[in-house]
C-alpha positions as CSV (number, residue, x, y, z in Angstrom):
1,M,56.7,-43.1,-31.1
2,A,57.0,-42.7,-34.9
3,E,53.9,-43.6,-37.0
4,I,54.4,-46.8,-38.9
5,I,53.9,-47.0,-42.7
6,D,53.6,-49.8,-45.1
7,L,56.4,-50.3,-47.7
8,Y,55.5,-51.1,-51.4
9,T,57.2,-52.4,-54.5
10,V,57.5,-50.3,-57.7
11,D,54.4,-52.0,-58.8
12,R,52.5,-50.8,-55.7
13,E,52.3,-54.2,-54.1
14,L,52.8,-54.5,-50.4
15,T,56.1,-56.0,-49.4
16,G,55.0,-57.1,-46.0
17,R,57.5,-54.7,-44.4
18,T,57.1,-51.5,-42.6
19,A,59.1,-48.4,-41.6
20,G,58.8,-45.4,-39.3
21,R,57.4,-42.2,-40.9
22,G,60.3,-39.9,-42.0
23,E,62.6,-42.9,-41.9
24,E,65.0,-43.2,-45.0
25,L,63.6,-46.0,-47.1
26,E,65.6,-48.9,-48.6
27,K,66.2,-48.5,-52.4
28,G,63.4,-50.0,-54.3
29,T,60.8,-49.6,-51.6
30,Y,58.1,-46.9,-51.7
31,R,55.5,-45.3,-49.4
32,M,51.9,-44.0,-50.1
33,V,50.7,-40.4,-49.7
34,V,47.3,-38.9,-50.2
35,H,46.0,-35.5,-51.0
36,V,42.4,-34.4,-51.0
37,C,41.4,-31.3,-53.0
38,I,37.9,-30.0,-51.9
39,F,36.1,-27.8,-54.4
40,N,33.0,-25.8,-54.0
41,S,30.3,-25.2,-56.7
42,K,32.1,-21.9,-57.7
43,G,35.1,-23.9,-58.8
44,E,37.2,-22.7,-55.8
45,M,39.5,-25.0,-54.0
46,L,39.6,-25.1,-50.1
47,I,43.2,-24.5,-49.2
48,Q,45.0,-24.9,-45.9
49,K,47.8,-22.9,-44.3
50,R,50.2,-25.2,-42.7
51,A,51.1,-24.7,-39.1
52,D,54.3,-22.6,-38.4
53,D,56.1,-25.4,-36.5
54,I,55.3,-28.3,-38.9
55,V,58.5,-29.9,-40.2
56,R,57.7,-29.7,-44.1
57,W,56.6,-26.5,-45.7
58,P,55.8,-24.6,-42.4
59,S,53.6,-21.6,-42.8
60,L,52.8,-22.3,-46.5
61,W,49.5,-22.7,-48.2
62,D,48.6,-26.2,-49.5
63,V,45.7,-28.1,-51.0
64,S,42.8,-29.0,-48.8
65,V,44.3,-32.2,-47.1
66,G,47.5,-34.1,-47.2
67,G,49.3,-36.9,-45.4
68,G,50.9,-40.2,-45.4
69,A,49.0,-43.5,-45.3
70,G,49.6,-45.4,-42.2
71,A,50.2,-49.1,-41.9
72,G,47.2,-51.0,-43.0
73,D,45.6,-48.1,-44.6
74,T,44.3,-48.2,-48.1
75,S,44.5,-45.0,-50.2
76,R,40.8,-44.4,-49.6
77,A,41.0,-45.0,-45.9
78,A,44.1,-42.7,-45.6
79,A,42.1,-39.8,-47.5
80,E,39.1,-40.4,-45.2
81,R,41.3,-40.3,-42.0
82,E,43.4,-37.4,-43.1
83,T,40.3,-35.3,-43.9
84,A,38.6,-36.0,-40.6
85,E,41.9,-35.3,-38.7
86,E,43.0,-32.1,-40.4
87,L,39.5,-30.6,-41.1
88,G,37.2,-32.3,-38.7
89,I,34.7,-33.5,-41.5
90,D,33.7,-36.8,-42.7
91,I,33.7,-37.6,-46.4
92,D,32.9,-41.0,-47.7
93,F,35.7,-42.2,-50.1
94,S,34.4,-45.7,-50.5
95,N,33.3,-45.2,-54.1
96,R,36.1,-42.7,-55.1
97,R,39.2,-43.1,-57.0
98,P,42.2,-40.8,-57.1
99,V,41.9,-38.4,-60.1
100,I,45.6,-38.8,-60.5
101,T,48.5,-40.5,-59.0
102,V,51.9,-38.7,-59.0
103,N,54.9,-40.8,-58.6
104,F,57.9,-39.3,-56.5
105,S,61.3,-40.6,-55.7
106,D,60.2,-42.8,-52.8
107,G,56.5,-43.1,-53.1
108,F,53.1,-42.8,-54.7
109,D,50.9,-39.7,-54.2
110,D,47.1,-40.2,-54.7
111,F,45.2,-36.9,-55.4
112,Y,41.4,-37.1,-54.8
113,A,39.1,-34.3,-56.0
114,V,35.7,-33.8,-54.1
115,E,33.1,-31.2,-54.9
116,T,31.0,-30.1,-52.0
117,D,29.7,-26.8,-50.7
118,L,30.6,-26.5,-46.9
119,S,31.0,-23.6,-44.6
120,L,34.4,-22.7,-43.2
121,D,32.5,-22.5,-39.8
122,D,31.8,-26.1,-39.9
123,L,35.4,-27.1,-40.0
124,R,37.4,-28.2,-36.8
125,L,41.0,-27.6,-37.8
126,Q,43.8,-29.8,-36.3
127,T,45.7,-26.8,-35.1
128,D,49.1,-28.6,-34.6
129,E,49.0,-29.1,-38.4
130,V,46.6,-26.6,-40.0
131,A,46.8,-22.9,-39.0
132,D,44.0,-21.6,-41.4
133,V,41.9,-22.4,-44.4
134,K,40.1,-20.4,-47.1
135,W,38.6,-20.8,-50.5
136,A,40.7,-19.8,-53.6
137,S,40.3,-19.8,-57.3
138,R,42.9,-21.4,-59.6
139,K,44.2,-17.9,-60.6
140,E,44.7,-17.1,-56.8
141,V,46.5,-20.4,-56.1
142,E,48.8,-19.9,-59.1
143,A,49.6,-16.3,-57.9
144,M,50.4,-17.7,-54.5
145,I,52.7,-20.3,-56.0
146,D,54.4,-17.4,-57.8
147,D,54.9,-15.3,-54.6
148,G,56.2,-18.2,-52.6
149,S,53.3,-18.4,-50.2
150,F,52.0,-21.8,-51.6
151,I,53.9,-25.1,-51.7
152,P,55.6,-25.0,-55.1
153,Y,53.4,-27.4,-56.9
154,Q,53.6,-27.6,-60.7
155,K,50.9,-25.3,-61.9
156,D,50.0,-27.8,-64.6
157,L,49.2,-30.4,-61.9
158,L,47.0,-27.9,-60.0
159,G,45.3,-27.0,-63.3
160,Y,44.5,-30.6,-63.9
161,L,42.9,-30.9,-60.4
162,F,40.7,-27.9,-61.0
163,F,39.7,-29.6,-64.4
164,A,39.2,-33.1,-62.9
165,R,37.1,-31.8,-59.9
166,E,34.0,-32.6,-61.8
167,G,35.0,-36.3,-62.5
168,R,36.2,-35.6,-66.0
169,G,39.2,-37.5,-67.3
170,T,41.7,-36.7,-69.9
171,W,39.3,-38.0,-72.5
172,E,35.7,-39.1,-72.5
173,L,34.1,-42.0,-74.4
């Protein structure tokens, strides 16, 4: 059975309707996706290698966590759930906001940045989705984008995430 997702208006208001994950959405309706970028105190991002048999972007490296919000999920709840499912760790998102939201053709993608030092040995990977994890610098991630081993994110987006990891915005008061 397909996972059920909530549908939103262009203004990010719930429509009261749902769809199955992967289902083509009616024009003018949108879904919510979340990504979590975990950084250590050295400024490296925890990246994950997607499983070989996953539907989208198999065998490519990606940011720490990513996934769709299920029906009834808030953005924060989806970030917590996806982090627990994919990496086996609990991070409290109750007082966090996305550092950036990226709009795409049929949805909203909230990116969270978290800075914490954790050991790779403490992670319990969801092996049907995550094949491997490692720490990588911005320069290493950009080189992986260039060589095709990382999902082809815009380098400027990833650069902003590395910048925003410390809670900085585009400007400060």
